[in-house]
ROMIKOL-912872 format. One record per residue (C-alpha): residue in three letters; x, y, z. Coordinates in steps of 0.02 Angstrom, whole numbers, plus 50000, padded with zeros to 5 digits. Layout:
! residues N
(ALA, (X, Y, Z))
...
***
This chain:
! residues 314
(MET, (50000, 50000, 50000))
(ALA, (50068, 50171, 49952))
(ALA, (50120, 50288, 50091))
(GLN, (49994, 50423, 50133))
(ILE, (50051, 50602, 50117))
(GLU, (49964, 50742, 50208))
(GLN, (49943, 50897, 50102))
(ARG, (49859, 51057, 50156))
(LEU, (49754, 51119, 50013))
(THR, (49712, 51302, 49992))
(VAL, (49523, 51321, 49985))
(ARG, (49462, 51464, 49875))
(VAL, (49285, 51515, 49830))
(GLY, (49243, 51627, 49682))
(VAL, (49079, 51690, 49612))
(GLY, (49006, 51650, 49442))
(LEU, (48883, 51758, 49346))
(GLY, (48769, 51694, 49208))
(SER, (48614, 51738, 49108))
(PHE, (48504, 51620, 49211))
(GLN, (48509, 51730, 49365))
(ARG, (48361, 51836, 49416))
(GLY, (48347, 52011, 49346))
(ALA, (48417, 52095, 49191))
(SER, (48603, 52093, 49150))
(THR, (48638, 52279, 49161))
(ALA, (48800, 52377, 49175))
(GLU, (48747, 52442, 49345))
(ARG, (48713, 52268, 49411))
(PHE, (48878, 52201, 49344))
(TRP, (48982, 52341, 49419))
(ALA, (48892, 52328, 49585))
(SER, (48934, 52142, 49591))
(VAL, (49116, 52170, 49542))
(ASP, (49139, 52306, 49672))
(LEU, (49061, 52199, 49808))
(LEU, (49167, 52046, 49768))
(GLU, (49322, 52154, 49778))
(GLU, (49265, 52235, 49940))
(LEU, (49216, 52076, 50032))
(GLY, (49367, 51972, 49984))
(TYR, (49297, 51840, 49867))
(ASP, (49437, 51751, 49777))
(SER, (49379, 51769, 49597))
(LEU, (49248, 51819, 49470))
(TRP, (49194, 51696, 49335))
(LEU, (49084, 51733, 49185))
(ALA, (48989, 51599, 49090))
(ASP, (49018, 51584, 48902))
(ALA, (48871, 51537, 48790))
(ALA, (48831, 51611, 48620))
(THR, (48643, 51590, 48627))
(ARG, (48596, 51619, 48809))
(GLY, (48630, 51804, 48830))
(GLY, (48733, 51888, 48965))
(LEU, (48898, 51979, 48949))
(ALA, (49034, 51905, 48839))
(PRO, (49169, 51846, 48960))
(LEU, (49331, 51911, 48886))
(PRO, (49287, 52096, 48863))
(ALA, (49192, 52097, 49028))
(LEU, (49338, 52018, 49121))
(ALA, (49457, 52144, 49043))
(ALA, (49345, 52284, 49104))
(ALA, (49336, 52207, 49278))
(ALA, (49526, 52194, 49281))
(ALA, (49539, 52383, 49261))
(ARG, (49415, 52414, 49402))
(THR, (49491, 52295, 49531))
(GLU, (49659, 52264, 49612))
(ARG, (49655, 52089, 49687))
(LEU, (49504, 51995, 49617))
(LYS, (49555, 51850, 49505))
(LEU, (49464, 51831, 49340))
(GLY, (49410, 51681, 49237))
(PRO, (49289, 51619, 49103))
(ALA, (49179, 51475, 49160))
(VAL, (49222, 51405, 49038))
(LEU, (49281, 51482, 48873))
(VAL, (49211, 51389, 48722))
(LEU, (49367, 51346, 48621))
(PRO, (49318, 51245, 48465))
(PRO, (49244, 51390, 48363))
(ARG, (49381, 51514, 48410))
(ASN, (49551, 51542, 48329))
(PRO, (49679, 51486, 48460))
(VAL, (49808, 51618, 48413))
(LEU, (49683, 51757, 48442))
(VAL, (49622, 51673, 48602))
(ALA, (49800, 51658, 48667))
(ARG, (49830, 51842, 48631))
(GLU, (49667, 51901, 48710))
(LEU, (49692, 51798, 48868))
(LEU, (49873, 51853, 48878))
(THR, (49817, 52035, 48867))
(ILE, (49698, 52013, 49015))
(ASP, (49834, 51926, 49114))
(VAL, (49962, 52063, 49083))
(LEU, (49844, 52208, 49114))
(SER, (49777, 52128, 49274))
(GLY, (49950, 52094, 49343))
(GLY, (49934, 51905, 49332))
(ARG, (49755, 51883, 49396))
(LEU, (49688, 51781, 49250))
(LEU, (49625, 51603, 49281))
(PRO, (49608, 51529, 49105))
(ALA, (49485, 51385, 49083))
(GLY, (49409, 51314, 48925))
(GLY, (49294, 51180, 48861))
(LEU, (49184, 51115, 48721))
(GLY, (49034, 51224, 48763))
(LEU, (48853, 51185, 48800))
(ASP, (48788, 51024, 48725))
(LEU, (48627, 51104, 48663))
(PRO, (48562, 51096, 48482))
(ALA, (48537, 51285, 48466))
(GLU, (48711, 51320, 48534))
(ARG, (48797, 51194, 48420))
(GLU, (48702, 51260, 48270))
(ALA, (48747, 51442, 48307))
(LEU, (48932, 51405, 48331))
(GLY, (48942, 51305, 48170))
(VAL, (49069, 51173, 48222))
(PRO, (49025, 50993, 48174))
(GLY, (49013, 50880, 48325))
(GLU, (49150, 50764, 48262))
(GLU, (49273, 50910, 48260))
(LEU, (49243, 50977, 48436))
(ALA, (49369, 50872, 48533))
(GLY, (49505, 50886, 48400))
(ARG, (49489, 51074, 48390))
(LEU, (49493, 51087, 48579))
(GLU, (49652, 50985, 48596))
(GLU, (49743, 51080, 48458))
(SER, (49688, 51245, 48536))
(VAL, (49756, 51202, 48708))
(HIS, (49921, 51144, 48634))
(ILE, (49940, 51305, 48532))
(ILE, (49886, 51423, 48671))
(LYS, (50004, 51350, 48800))
(ALA, (50148, 51347, 48675))
(LEU, (50121, 51529, 48628))
(TRP, (50119, 51581, 48811))
(THR, (50300, 51523, 48830))
(GLY, (50353, 51673, 48725))
(GLU, (50451, 51561, 48608))
(PRO, (50418, 51547, 48419))
(VAL, (50286, 51414, 48384))
(THR, (50277, 51307, 48229))
(PHE, (50129, 51190, 48223))
(SER, (50045, 51084, 48091))
(GLY, (49880, 51007, 48141))
(ARG, (49716, 50958, 48063))
(TYR, (49633, 51125, 48097))
(TRP, (49771, 51253, 48118))
(THR, (49946, 51283, 48050))
(LEU, (50073, 51404, 48122))
(THR, (50249, 51449, 48066))
(ASP, (50364, 51539, 48189))
(VAL, (50222, 51632, 48275))
(LYS, (50279, 51724, 48431))
(LEU, (50175, 51820, 48557))
(ARG, (50236, 51965, 48663))
(PRO, (50233, 52019, 48801))
(ARG, (50257, 51866, 48911))
(PRO, (50125, 51821, 49040))
(ALA, (50133, 51915, 49205))
(ARG, (50163, 51751, 49296))
(GLU, (50307, 51633, 49262))
(LYS, (50184, 51497, 49209))
(LEU, (50009, 51533, 49148))
(GLU, (49908, 51374, 49172))
(PHE, (49755, 51315, 49076))
(TRP, (49612, 51219, 49156))
(LEU, (49477, 51122, 49066))
(GLY, (49296, 51079, 49100))
(GLY, (49204, 50920, 49050))
(ARG, (49144, 50764, 49138))
(ALA, (49135, 50624, 49007))
(PRO, (49270, 50489, 49023))
(ALA, (49357, 50552, 48866))
(ALA, (49355, 50730, 48935))
(LEU, (49432, 50672, 49100))
(ARG, (49570, 50579, 49010))
(ARG, (49601, 50734, 48902))
(ILE, (49621, 50840, 49058))
(GLY, (49752, 50721, 49123))
(ARG, (49848, 50727, 48958))
(ILE, (49849, 50913, 48920))
(ALA, (49771, 51023, 49056))
(ASP, (49834, 51098, 49219))
(GLY, (49672, 51079, 49316))
(TRP, (49489, 51031, 49310))
(LEU, (49338, 51143, 49336))
(ALA, (49191, 51023, 49351))
(SER, (49012, 51072, 49312))
(PHE, (48856, 50968, 49341))
(VAL, (48959, 50843, 49441))
(GLY, (48912, 50785, 49615))
(PRO, (49036, 50756, 49757))
(ASP, (49011, 50567, 49747))
(GLU, (49071, 50574, 49566))
(MET, (49215, 50693, 49601))
(GLY, (49335, 50571, 49682))
(PRO, (49327, 50436, 49547))
(ALA, (49340, 50569, 49412))
(ILE, (49497, 50641, 49494))
(ASP, (49569, 50465, 49498))
(THR, (49539, 50451, 49311))
(ILE, (49626, 50617, 49280))
(ARG, (49774, 50568, 49388))
(ALA, (49793, 50402, 49298))
(SER, (49785, 50486, 49127))
(ALA, (49914, 50615, 49180))
(ALA, (50030, 50478, 49244))
(GLU, (50014, 50384, 49079))
(ALA, (50066, 50544, 48990))
(GLY, (50216, 50566, 49104))
(ARG, (50149, 50718, 49194))
(ALA, (50055, 50765, 49352))
(ILE, (49920, 50889, 49400))
(ASP, (49937, 50986, 49562))
(GLU, (49827, 50913, 49699))
(ASP, (49742, 51080, 49731))
(HIS, (49696, 51105, 49548))
(TYR, (49526, 51022, 49558))
(GLY, (49372, 51131, 49566))
(ALA, (49183, 51126, 49552))
(THR, (49041, 51244, 49509))
(ILE, (48890, 51254, 49624))
(PHE, (48724, 51345, 49617))
(ALA, (48681, 51429, 49783))
(ALA, (48503, 51492, 49801))
(ALA, (48434, 51594, 49944))
(SER, (48265, 51506, 49929))
(GLU, (48175, 51372, 49828))
(GLU, (48093, 51511, 49728))
(ASP, (48265, 51578, 49680))
(LEU, (48310, 51411, 49600))
(ARG, (48174, 51428, 49467))
(PRO, (48267, 51543, 49344))
(ALA, (48404, 51410, 49333))
(ALA, (48283, 51264, 49309))
(ALA, (48327, 51240, 49125))
(VAL, (48513, 51239, 49165))
(LEU, (48494, 51119, 49311))
(ALA, (48392, 51002, 49200))
(ARG, (48545, 50968, 49092))
(ARG, (48579, 50821, 49209))
(PRO, (48409, 50768, 49275))
(GLU, (48484, 50611, 49352))
(LEU, (48596, 50716, 49466))
(ARG, (48514, 50753, 49633))
(ARG, (48476, 50935, 49658))
(GLU, (48568, 50942, 49825))
(ASP, (48727, 50875, 49741))
(HIS, (48755, 51034, 49641))
(ALA, (48623, 51162, 49689))
(THR, (48593, 51217, 49868))
(VAL, (48461, 51318, 49960))
(GLY, (48521, 51421, 50107))
(THR, (48691, 51436, 50188))
(ASP, (48684, 51273, 50285))
(GLU, (48659, 51171, 50127))
(LEU, (48800, 51262, 50038))
(ARG, (48921, 51233, 50182))
(ALA, (48875, 51048, 50187))
(LEU, (48900, 51027, 49999))
(LEU, (49067, 51116, 50001))
(GLU, (49126, 51000, 50140))
(ARG, (49073, 50847, 50038))
(PHE, (49171, 50911, 49888))
(LEU, (49322, 50946, 49998))
(ALA, (49317, 50767, 50061))
(ALA, (49313, 50708, 49879))
(GLY, (49470, 50806, 49831))
(ALA, (49406, 50973, 49765))
(SER, (49470, 51134, 49842))
(LYS, (49424, 51271, 49718))
(PHE, (49243, 51325, 49695))
(VAL, (49140, 51438, 49584))
(VAL, (48973, 51479, 49665))
(PHE, (48833, 51548, 49557))
(PRO, (48722, 51649, 49676))
(LEU, (48534, 51645, 49645))
(ALA, (48431, 51770, 49744))
(ALA, (48305, 51911, 49727))
(ASP, (48433, 52019, 49818))
(PRO, (48598, 51957, 49743))
(LEU, (48709, 52083, 49831))
(GLY, (48634, 52047, 50002))
(TRP, (48648, 51861, 49967))
(LEU, (48832, 51879, 49920))
(ARG, (48865, 51968, 50085))
(GLU, (48776, 51831, 50182))
(LEU, (48866, 51691, 50090))
(TYR, (49036, 51769, 50120))
(ALA, (49010, 51799, 50305))
(GLU, (48927, 51633, 50347))
(VAL, (49010, 51511, 50227))
(VAL, (49153, 51574, 50120))
(ALA, (49263, 51664, 50246))
(PRO, (49252, 51523, 50376))
(ILE, (49284, 51381, 50255))
(GLU, (49430, 51469, 50170))
(SER, (49512, 51507, 50336))
(GLU, (49503, 51326, 50390))
(GLY, (49587, 51252, 50236))
(VAL, (49591, 51063, 50226))
(VAL, (49718, 50926, 50254))
(THR, (49687, 50781, 50138))
(PRO, (49776, 50614, 50132))
(ARG, (49821, 50551, 49959))
(ALA, (49911, 50399, 49894))
***
């Protein structure tokens, strides 16, 4: 039996914003949320990316938030890669990272598996995974600052070089996804996993799959680079605007990825922590979103971040 190593993981909780939340997506509402997250001490702001569901486009909105804040980290949850040119994506993400002083948290994925979304983006289903993998390879190579020559099925580059360099020594790229092939892909090419529509009972086995895939590829993913998205409603009524989103996995119990009240959120976070996750994106659902964010931070986020977690691993 392998020796057990105790590792203290750093628990961090960010806030996600999406078009399914109550009320209109206005500039005033966005800035009020950004200012409050910065004021209270939330770790990060995450913006959903979907072509057909409305809401602010993540990259320009995150760039604007970077100029308005000093410490808040910024990420797309998650950026849809297959229809985008990876050279332009690498440059746009690099720009946000440089202008924010290294506060970018890049994460990408295949996008929503909905007919209207796939139709609008115009990428055949059989090309999605291949385009994603080539994109991640190109983006990470360009971020080294060295000339990149690449010949793939979808993109070709010859001595392409991006400047300036990222603000941090290493700019990492996380991926979403939950299918077995997606988990193995994360192990092969990504630096972390941001899980969506995954319950805590599924988290541990999925992390094991990622670890095994990474080992087969001769690499390893940091133990505190596993995260999950959670919907946190102030009341049952506040869950209703997200009903269509939650129905994407009807077999997943509501309480495994959507909570009502602070006690339920704390309990779910603890279950995820026990399964190996330590980074969280909470999508707040409430008639009074700013008041709810204050309550969540005081009663759940600040206490659980200050405690951290020691987890044994093989």
